[in-house]
C-alpha positions as CSV (number, residue, x, y, z in Angstrom):
1,M,-31.7,5.0,4.8
2,K,-28.2,4.2,6.1
3,V,-27.4,0.5,6.5
4,E,-25.2,-0.3,9.5
5,F,-22.5,-2.8,8.6
6,P,-21.6,-5.2,11.5
7,T,-18.2,-4.8,13.2
8,D,-15.4,-7.3,12.6
9,L,-15.9,-8.7,16.1
10,E,-19.6,-9.2,15.6
11,I,-18.9,-11.1,12.4
12,A,-16.2,-13.2,13.9
13,R,-18.2,-14.3,16.8
14,K,-21.0,-15.6,14.6
15,A,-18.5,-17.8,12.6
16,H,-19.2,-21.5,12.3
17,L,-15.8,-23.1,13.1
18,L,-14.9,-26.6,12.1
19,P,-12.8,-28.8,14.4
20,M,-9.1,-28.5,13.9
21,P,-8.7,-32.1,12.6
22,D,-11.2,-31.3,9.8
23,I,-9.2,-28.1,8.8
24,A,-6.0,-30.0,8.9
25,G,-7.6,-32.8,6.8
26,K,-8.1,-30.3,4.0
27,M,-4.3,-30.0,3.8
28,G,-3.7,-33.7,4.1
29,I,-2.4,-33.4,7.6
30,D,-3.3,-36.3,9.9
31,P,-4.4,-35.7,13.5
32,H,-1.2,-37.2,15.0
33,L,0.7,-34.2,13.6
34,L,-1.5,-31.7,15.6
35,E,-1.0,-30.3,19.0
36,P,-4.4,-28.8,20.1
37,Y,-4.6,-25.4,21.9
38,G,-8.2,-25.6,22.7
39,H,-10.8,-26.6,20.1
40,D,-10.2,-23.7,17.6
41,V,-6.3,-23.5,17.4
42,A,-3.6,-26.1,17.0
43,K,0.1,-26.2,16.4
44,I,1.5,-28.4,13.6
45,K,4.5,-30.6,14.3
46,L,7.5,-30.1,12.0
47,D,7.3,-33.8,11.0
48,A,4.5,-32.6,8.7
49,I,7.1,-31.2,6.3
50,Q,8.5,-34.7,5.6
51,E,5.1,-36.5,5.6
52,L,3.6,-34.0,3.2
53,G,6.6,-34.1,0.9
54,G,5.1,-36.7,-1.4
55,Q,2.1,-34.5,-2.2
56,P,2.0,-32.3,-5.3
57,R,3.5,-28.8,-5.0
58,A,1.0,-26.0,-4.8
59,K,1.0,-22.8,-6.8
60,Y,2.7,-20.1,-4.7
61,V,1.1,-16.6,-4.6
62,V,2.4,-13.6,-2.7
63,V,0.2,-10.6,-2.0
64,S,1.9,-7.2,-1.8
65,A,0.6,-3.6,-2.3
66,I,1.3,-0.1,-3.3
67,T,3.2,2.1,-0.8
68,P,1.1,2.0,2.3
69,T,-0.7,5.1,3.7
70,P,-2.3,5.6,7.1
71,L,-5.5,4.3,5.7
72,G,-4.2,0.8,5.0
73,E,-4.6,-0.9,1.7
74,G,-6.0,-4.2,3.0
75,K,-3.3,-6.8,2.2
76,T,-4.4,-9.2,4.8
77,T,-8.1,-8.8,3.9
78,T,-7.3,-9.4,0.2
79,T,-5.0,-12.4,1.1
80,V,-7.8,-14.0,3.1
81,G,-10.4,-13.2,0.5
82,L,-8.3,-14.6,-2.3
83,G,-7.9,-17.9,-0.3
84,D,-11.6,-18.2,0.1
85,A,-12.3,-17.2,-3.5
86,L,-10.0,-19.9,-4.8
87,G,-12.3,-22.4,-3.0
88,H,-15.3,-20.9,-4.9
89,I,-13.7,-21.7,-8.2
90,G,-12.9,-25.3,-7.2
91,K,-9.3,-24.9,-6.0
92,R,-8.0,-26.1,-2.7
93,A,-6.1,-23.2,-1.1
94,T,-4.1,-22.6,2.1
95,V,-3.4,-19.1,3.5
96,A,-0.2,-18.2,5.4
97,I,0.0,-14.9,7.3
98,R,2.0,-13.3,10.1
99,Q,0.9,-13.2,13.7
100,P,-0.2,-9.7,14.7
101,S,1.8,-7.7,17.3
102,M,-0.2,-6.5,20.3
103,G,1.5,-3.1,20.0
104,P,-0.4,-2.1,16.8
105,T,-3.5,-4.1,17.9
106,F,-4.0,-1.7,20.9
107,G,-3.0,1.3,18.8
108,I,-4.6,3.2,15.9
109,K,-3.9,0.4,13.4
110,G,-5.8,-2.2,15.3
111,G,-5.7,-6.0,14.7
112,A,-4.4,-7.9,11.7
113,A,-6.8,-10.7,11.2
114,G,-8.4,-9.3,8.0
115,G,-11.7,-7.5,8.0
116,G,-15.4,-7.8,7.3
117,Y,-16.2,-11.2,5.9
118,S,-12.6,-12.0,5.0
119,Q,-11.2,-12.7,8.4
120,V,-9.1,-15.3,10.2
121,V,-10.8,-16.7,13.3
122,P,-10.9,-16.9,16.2
123,M,-10.1,-13.3,15.8
124,E,-9.6,-12.4,19.5
125,R,-7.1,-15.2,20.1
126,L,-5.2,-14.3,16.9
127,N,-4.8,-10.6,17.9
128,L,-3.9,-11.4,21.5
129,H,-1.6,-14.1,22.8
130,L,-2.6,-17.0,20.5
131,T,-0.3,-19.8,21.5
132,G,2.3,-17.7,23.2
133,D,4.9,-17.5,20.4
134,F,5.5,-13.8,20.9
135,H,6.0,-14.3,24.6
136,A,8.6,-16.9,23.9
137,V,10.4,-14.5,21.5
138,T,10.3,-11.9,24.2
139,A,11.7,-14.2,26.9
140,A,14.4,-15.5,24.6
141,H,15.5,-12.1,23.5
142,N,15.5,-10.7,27.1
143,L,17.4,-13.7,28.4
144,L,20.3,-12.8,26.1
145,A,20.1,-9.2,27.2
146,A,20.3,-10.3,30.9
147,M,23.3,-12.5,30.1
148,I,25.0,-9.6,28.5
149,D,24.7,-7.4,31.5
150,N,25.5,-10.3,33.8
151,Y,28.8,-10.9,32.0
152,I,29.6,-7.2,32.1
153,H,28.9,-7.1,35.8
154,H,31.0,-10.1,36.8
155,S,33.8,-9.6,34.2
156,L,34.0,-5.9,33.6
157,R,37.8,-5.7,33.5
158,D,38.3,-9.0,31.7
159,F,35.3,-8.9,29.5
160,P,36.5,-8.0,26.0
161,I,33.3,-6.2,24.9
162,D,33.3,-2.5,24.0
163,L,30.3,-1.2,26.0
164,H,29.6,1.5,23.4
165,S,29.2,-1.1,20.7
166,I,26.4,-3.1,22.3
167,T,23.4,-3.2,20.0
168,W,21.3,-5.7,21.8
169,R,18.4,-4.0,23.6
170,R,15.4,-5.4,25.4
171,V,11.9,-6.0,23.9
172,L,8.3,-5.9,25.0
173,D,5.2,-6.5,22.9
174,V,3.5,-3.2,23.7
175,S,3.9,0.3,22.4
176,D,5.5,2.2,25.3
177,R,7.5,5.2,24.1
178,V,9.0,6.1,27.5
179,L,11.0,2.8,27.4
180,R,12.7,3.5,24.0
181,S,15.7,5.0,25.8
182,V,16.5,4.0,29.4
183,V,19.4,3.7,31.8
184,V,20.0,0.4,33.5
185,G,22.3,-0.6,36.4
186,L,21.3,2.3,38.7
187,G,21.5,1.6,42.4
188,A,24.0,-0.4,44.4
189,P,27.1,-1.9,42.8
190,E,25.5,-5.4,42.8
191,D,22.8,-4.0,40.6
192,G,25.1,-4.1,37.6
193,V,27.0,-1.6,35.5
194,T,25.3,1.6,34.6
195,R,24.8,2.1,30.9
196,Q,22.3,3.5,28.4
197,T,20.1,1.1,26.5
198,G,16.4,0.8,25.6
199,F,13.4,-1.3,24.6
200,D,12.1,-2.2,21.2
201,I,8.8,-3.9,20.3
202,T,9.0,-7.7,20.1
203,A,8.2,-7.8,16.4
204,A,11.4,-5.9,15.8
205,S,13.5,-8.5,17.6
206,E,16.2,-10.3,15.7
207,V,14.9,-13.4,17.4
208,M,11.6,-12.9,15.6
209,A,13.5,-12.6,12.3
210,V,15.4,-15.8,13.1
211,L,12.1,-17.6,13.9
212,A,10.7,-16.5,10.5
213,L,13.7,-17.7,8.5
214,S,14.5,-21.0,10.3
215,T,14.1,-24.2,8.4
216,S,14.3,-26.6,11.4
217,L,15.0,-26.6,15.1
218,Q,18.7,-27.2,14.4
219,D,18.8,-24.3,12.0
220,M,17.2,-22.0,14.5
221,R,19.7,-23.0,17.1
222,Q,22.6,-22.2,14.8
223,R,21.0,-18.8,13.8
224,L,20.4,-17.8,17.4
225,G,24.0,-18.6,18.3
226,R,25.4,-16.5,15.4
227,M,23.5,-13.3,16.3
228,V,25.9,-10.5,17.0
229,I,25.4,-8.4,20.1
230,G,28.4,-6.0,19.8
231,L,32.1,-5.8,19.2
232,A,35.1,-6.7,21.2
233,R,37.8,-4.1,21.8
234,D,39.8,-5.5,19.0
235,G,36.9,-5.1,16.6
236,K,35.8,-8.7,16.4
237,P,32.1,-9.5,16.6
238,I,30.7,-11.0,19.8
239,T,27.9,-13.5,19.3
240,A,25.3,-15.1,21.5
241,D,27.2,-18.4,21.5
242,F,30.2,-16.5,22.9
243,L,28.0,-15.8,25.9
244,H,26.7,-19.5,25.9
245,A,23.2,-18.1,25.4
246,G,22.2,-19.7,22.0
247,G,21.2,-23.1,23.5
248,A,19.1,-21.6,26.3
249,M,17.3,-19.3,23.8
250,A,16.6,-22.3,21.5
251,V,15.0,-24.2,24.4
252,I,12.7,-21.3,25.1
253,M,11.7,-21.3,21.5
254,R,11.2,-25.1,21.1
255,D,7.4,-24.8,20.9
256,A,7.3,-21.4,19.2
257,I,9.0,-22.9,16.1
258,K,5.8,-24.9,15.3
259,P,3.4,-23.1,13.0
260,N,-0.1,-22.4,14.2
261,L,-3.2,-23.6,12.4
262,L,-6.4,-21.5,12.2
263,Q,-9.2,-21.0,9.7
264,T,-11.1,-18.3,7.8
265,L,-14.8,-17.5,8.2
266,E,-15.3,-19.9,5.2
267,N,-13.2,-22.6,6.8
268,T,-10.1,-22.3,4.6
269,P,-7.0,-23.4,6.4
270,V,-4.7,-20.6,7.6
271,L,-1.1,-21.0,8.8
272,V,-0.2,-18.2,11.3
273,H,3.5,-18.1,12.3
274,A,6.0,-15.4,13.2
275,G,5.5,-11.7,12.9
276,P,8.7,-9.7,11.9
277,F,8.0,-6.1,10.8
278,G,8.4,-5.3,7.2
279,N,10.3,-2.1,7.6
280,I,13.2,-3.5,9.6
281,A,13.1,-7.2,8.9
282,N,11.9,-9.6,6.3
283,G,8.2,-8.8,6.9
284,A,6.7,-12.1,6.0
285,S,5.4,-15.2,7.8
286,S,7.7,-18.1,8.5
287,V,9.6,-20.3,6.1
288,L,8.4,-23.3,8.0
289,A,4.7,-22.4,7.5
290,D,5.3,-22.2,3.7
291,L,7.2,-25.5,3.6
292,I,4.1,-27.1,5.1
293,G,1.6,-25.2,3.1
294,I,3.3,-25.7,-0.2
295,H,2.2,-29.3,-0.2
296,G,-1.2,-28.7,1.5
297,G,-3.4,-27.9,-1.5
298,E,-3.4,-26.5,-5.0
299,Y,-2.6,-22.9,-4.0
300,L,-0.6,-21.3,-1.1
301,V,-1.4,-17.6,-0.7
302,T,0.9,-15.6,1.6
303,E,1.6,-11.9,2.0
304,A,4.6,-9.6,2.3
305,G,4.4,-6.5,4.6
306,F,4.6,-2.9,3.4
307,G,4.8,-2.1,-0.3
308,A,6.3,-4.1,-3.1
309,D,9.5,-2.1,-3.0
310,M,10.1,-3.2,0.6
311,G,8.2,-6.2,1.8
312,A,8.0,-8.0,-1.6
313,E,11.6,-7.3,-2.3
314,R,12.6,-8.9,0.9
315,F,10.2,-11.7,0.3
316,F,11.9,-12.5,-3.0
317,N,15.5,-11.9,-2.0
318,I,15.5,-13.2,1.7
319,K,12.6,-15.5,2.3
320,C,12.5,-17.3,-1.0
321,R,16.3,-17.8,-1.1
322,T,16.0,-19.4,2.4
323,S,13.0,-21.6,1.6
324,G,14.0,-22.5,-1.9
325,L,10.5,-21.7,-3.1
326,A,9.6,-19.4,-6.0
327,P,6.3,-17.7,-6.4
328,D,4.2,-18.3,-9.4
329,A,2.1,-15.1,-9.3
330,A,1.9,-11.9,-7.2
331,V,-0.9,-9.6,-6.3
332,V,-0.5,-5.8,-5.9
333,V,-3.3,-4.4,-3.7
334,A,-4.4,-0.8,-4.4
335,T,-7.3,1.3,-3.2
336,V,-8.9,4.4,-4.7
337,R,-8.3,6.4,-1.6
338,A,-4.6,5.5,-1.4
339,L,-3.9,6.5,-5.0
340,K,-5.6,9.8,-4.3
341,V,-3.3,10.3,-1.3
342,H,-0.3,9.5,-3.5
343,S,-1.3,12.3,-5.8
344,G,0.0,14.7,-3.2
345,K,-3.2,16.6,-3.1
346,Y,-4.5,15.3,0.2
347,R,-3.1,14.9,3.7
348,V,-4.4,12.0,5.7
349,V,-3.7,11.6,9.5
350,A,-4.3,8.2,11.2
351,G,-7.3,8.4,13.6
352,K,-8.8,11.6,12.1
353,P,-11.7,11.9,9.6
354,L,-10.9,11.8,6.0
355,P,-10.9,15.1,4.0
356,P,-14.4,15.4,2.3
357,E,-12.7,16.1,-1.1
358,L,-11.0,12.7,-0.9
359,L,-14.4,11.0,-1.0
360,K,-15.7,12.8,-4.0
361,E,-15.7,11.2,-7.5
362,N,-12.5,12.3,-9.2
363,P,-10.7,9.8,-11.5
364,D,-8.1,12.4,-12.4
365,D,-6.8,12.4,-8.8
366,V,-6.6,8.6,-9.0
367,L,-4.5,8.8,-12.1
368,A,-2.4,11.6,-10.5
369,G,-1.3,9.0,-7.9
370,A,-1.0,6.2,-10.4
371,A,2.8,6.5,-10.7
372,N,3.1,4.6,-7.4
373,L,1.1,1.7,-8.7
374,R,3.0,1.7,-11.9
375,K,6.3,1.5,-10.1
376,Q,5.2,-1.2,-7.7
377,V,3.9,-3.3,-10.6
378,E,7.3,-2.9,-12.2
379,N,9.0,-3.9,-9.0
380,I,7.2,-7.2,-9.1
381,Q,8.1,-7.7,-12.7
382,I,11.7,-7.1,-11.9
383,H,11.7,-10.4,-10.1
384,G,10.3,-12.3,-13.0
385,V,6.8,-12.8,-11.6
386,T,3.5,-11.9,-13.2
387,P,1.5,-9.4,-11.1
388,V,-2.2,-8.9,-10.8
389,V,-3.7,-5.6,-9.6
390,A,-6.3,-6.1,-6.9
391,I,-8.6,-3.1,-6.5
392,N,-9.8,-3.3,-2.9
393,A,-13.2,-1.7,-3.1
394,F,-14.8,0.6,-0.5
395,P,-18.5,1.6,-0.3
396,D,-17.6,5.3,-1.1
397,D,-15.7,4.4,-4.3
398,H,-17.0,5.3,-7.7
399,A,-17.1,3.1,-10.8
400,S,-15.3,5.7,-12.8
401,E,-12.4,5.5,-10.4
402,H,-12.2,1.8,-10.5
403,Q,-12.2,2.0,-14.3
404,A,-9.3,4.4,-14.2
405,I,-7.2,1.9,-12.3
406,R,-8.3,-0.9,-14.7
407,G,-7.2,1.3,-17.6
408,L,-3.8,1.8,-16.0
409,A,-3.4,-1.9,-15.4
410,E,-4.3,-2.6,-19.0
411,H,-1.8,0.0,-20.2
412,L,0.8,-1.8,-18.0
413,G,-0.1,-5.1,-19.6
414,V,-1.3,-6.8,-16.4
415,R,-4.6,-8.2,-15.2
416,S,-6.8,-6.4,-12.7
417,A,-9.8,-7.2,-10.6
418,V,-12.2,-5.4,-8.3
419,C,-12.5,-7.1,-4.9
420,N,-15.6,-6.8,-2.8
421,N,-14.6,-9.6,-0.4
422,F,-14.8,-7.3,2.7
423,A,-18.6,-7.2,2.2
424,D,-19.3,-10.4,0.3
425,G,-16.6,-12.8,1.5
426,G,-14.9,-15.2,-0.9
427,R,-17.5,-14.7,-3.7
428,G,-16.6,-11.1,-3.8
429,A,-13.0,-11.9,-4.9
430,V,-13.8,-14.6,-7.5
431,E,-12.6,-12.3,-10.3
432,L,-9.3,-11.9,-8.5
433,A,-9.0,-15.7,-8.1
434,E,-9.6,-16.3,-11.8
435,A,-7.0,-13.6,-12.7
436,V,-4.5,-15.1,-10.3
437,T,-4.9,-18.7,-11.5
438,A,-4.4,-17.4,-15.1
439,A,-1.3,-15.5,-14.1
440,A,0.1,-18.5,-12.1
441,E,0.0,-20.6,-15.3
442,E,2.4,-18.2,-17.1
443,P,6.0,-19.2,-17.1
444,R,8.1,-17.4,-14.5
445,E,11.1,-15.5,-15.9
446,D,14.4,-16.5,-14.3
447,R,16.3,-13.6,-13.0
448,G,19.9,-14.6,-12.8
449,D,21.1,-11.2,-11.9
450,R,19.6,-11.5,-8.5
451,A,21.8,-14.4,-7.4
452,P,23.2,-14.2,-3.9
453,R,26.8,-13.4,-3.2
454,V,29.4,-16.0,-4.1
455,R,33.2,-16.3,-3.9
456,R,35.2,-16.9,-6.9
457,A,39.0,-17.6,-6.8
458,G,39.1,-16.2,-3.3
459,R,37.3,-12.9,-4.1
460,R,33.8,-12.1,-3.0
461,V,31.6,-10.9,-5.8
462,R,29.2,-8.3,-4.5
463,P,25.7,-7.9,-6.1
464,R,24.9,-4.8,-7.9
465,R,23.3,-3.1,-4.9
466,R,23.1,0.3,-6.5
467,Q,21.5,-1.0,-9.7
468,A,19.0,-3.1,-7.7
469,A,18.0,-0.1,-5.5
470,R,17.6,2.2,-8.5
471,R,15.5,-0.4,-10.3
472,L,13.3,-1.0,-7.3
473,R,12.9,2.5,-5.9
474,G,14.3,4.7,-8.6
475,E,16.5,6.4,-6.1
476,R,19.9,7.9,-6.1
477,I,22.3,6.1,-3.7
478,R,24.6,8.1,-1.5
479,P,28.0,6.4,-1.3
480,A,28.5,4.6,2.0
481,A,31.1,5.8,4.4
482,R,34.4,3.9,4.0
483,L,35.3,1.9,7.1
484,H,38.7,0.6,8.0
485,R,39.6,-2.7,6.4
486,Q,39.7,-4.4,9.8
487,D,36.3,-3.1,10.7
488,T,33.4,-5.5,10.3
489,P,30.4,-3.8,8.7
490,L,27.9,-4.9,11.3
491,H,24.5,-3.4,12.0
492,L,25.7,-0.8,14.5
493,F,23.3,2.0,15.0
494,G,23.2,4.9,17.5
495,S,21.2,8.0,18.1
496,Q,21.8,10.9,15.8
497,A,20.9,13.4,18.5
498,E,23.6,15.9,19.5
499,G,25.2,16.4,22.8
500,G,25.2,12.8,24.1
501,P,28.4,10.8,24.9
502,D,29.7,8.6,22.1
503,G,26.9,9.5,19.8
504,V,24.1,8.6,22.2
505,G,21.6,11.4,22.4
506,A,21.3,13.1,25.8
507,A,17.9,13.2,27.4
508,G,16.5,16.7,27.6
509,T,13.1,18.2,28.0
510,R,11.8,16.4,25.0
511,G,13.5,13.1,25.9
512,A,16.4,11.3,24.3
513,G,16.9,11.5,20.5
514,L,15.3,8.6,18.8
515,G,16.6,9.0,15.2
516,W,18.9,6.1,14.2
517,G,21.7,6.0,11.7
518,R,24.8,4.0,10.8
519,L,27.7,4.9,13.0
520,H,31.3,5.1,11.8
521,L,33.0,2.4,13.8
522,P,36.2,4.3,14.7
523,D,34.1,7.2,16.0
524,L,32.0,4.7,17.9
525,R,34.9,3.0,19.6
526,R,37.2,6.0,20.1
527,D,40.1,3.7,20.5
528,A,43.6,5.3,20.4
529,H,44.8,3.1,17.6
530,H,41.9,4.0,15.3
531,A,41.6,7.1,13.1
532,R,40.2,10.3,14.5
533,P,37.7,12.4,12.6
534,A,40.5,14.6,11.4
535,D,42.4,11.6,10.0
536,D,39.1,10.4,8.3
537,A,38.6,13.8,6.7
538,E,42.2,13.8,5.4
539,R,41.7,10.3,4.0
540,H,38.7,11.4,2.0
541,Q,40.2,14.5,0.5
542,H,40.0,14.9,-3.3
543,R,42.8,13.0,-5.0
544,P,44.3,14.3,-8.3
545,G,43.2,12.4,-11.3
546,R,40.0,11.1,-9.7
547,K,36.6,12.5,-10.7
548,R,34.8,14.1,-7.7
549,R,31.4,12.6,-7.0
550,D,28.4,14.5,-5.9
551,R,27.7,13.2,-2.4
552,R,24.6,15.2,-1.8
553,P,21.5,13.1,-1.1
């Protein structure tokens, strides 16, 4: 007889929620530091960082995963389950996660509040507007976009910006593909200058990345002002402060900078703040949330988006450098189904039924995809942190397949644990909690070779980018195109579609080209005093006495 498992929404609506002052009290946060948003959500004032500074520092744990598949590996579910499980073994824990974007929420992926009996509640509010932080990011971002077009309209002849170099698009927190490439300024002359631009999703906004990395309101104001929106005709970067937009954007974000406080189904405190994507930004919750949570208990559990070669790498090298915090342990989430997919024998499409062969017992297929897990464990170890493999269990898994993953973890010299917290809540992840606490007690290896760039005697010492990329992803690096010495290597991207003016794809029957790649700045500007493609080809001809390098990808 088949047993029907309740839906996430049904489980969430039956949750017994504690008042926000009680949840905050578990972290040592007094009520005067809370700003209530109803009875089940609150914002935490930034004064909490200073007031909690005298409390002991918590153990810092980051949850990552193997390379994601359309199935999802359950990082958030494991993060929430680990936070609850630590409570089951007598440890006070706080969880810190990103706020979900409504684009994926209304798409195939769905929400990002965890799942089953390892959820953050209230689930509906978390997956929708919550406290309006995403709307503030959208408004601040689009304010800068409006000011750019306003300056162009009123000062087209005197305005120094190169229209083809503008990288600042507009954003919206929905998935609407027809807005990816648009033309603005159509109509009468007073409607602005006609140019091609487009919309991104709010989670991809640079304002969102700034929110996630800011350490104070003043720091956020400075970061917003430094954002580059394009180049002047002389090649110099134009910033938001040049347009006098930084202060206005900071005012819009004055409440969004405060982390949000929620709770799990088992009343573990959860900090929810910021939501930058992991494939184009730092992919982790905010620095401010961690600066509060690190003194709010014995353990702070957070997550990093995508796999360990992307989200975790950016967590270590971007977020941790900004916050000054260093993780004590890491979790690599893996599933039997995902490892079978990584074997290359199965094709999984989001929203479609799984292949029947994928669900059959086959430990050999699990081991065939084990290279991905092995590499991701190594990627964590590269940063000097002890990883633990969390096997996120599903009802159709088989014990022999779990044992195959355990055997691989043992061969790699790392701990492993089977997690059933989706069905059993925190008690289903007690084994993982015990493994994490043991790993967190091990000394962290200091990796001096991952220090940021510094200047010595007037020269900038670049990090070993190629070595780091090869170590993390095992990839061959194609040499970057050489730019003119006076060109600033900014993040200038344009469509790779053919036929459009200045590298911007022309719209056809299938729409405008949406592939993005780095543009060569002289080709982008097409200024007379810069090199033409013929000059560039001549400059890159083979020189006698130099060994020719293979530039094939």
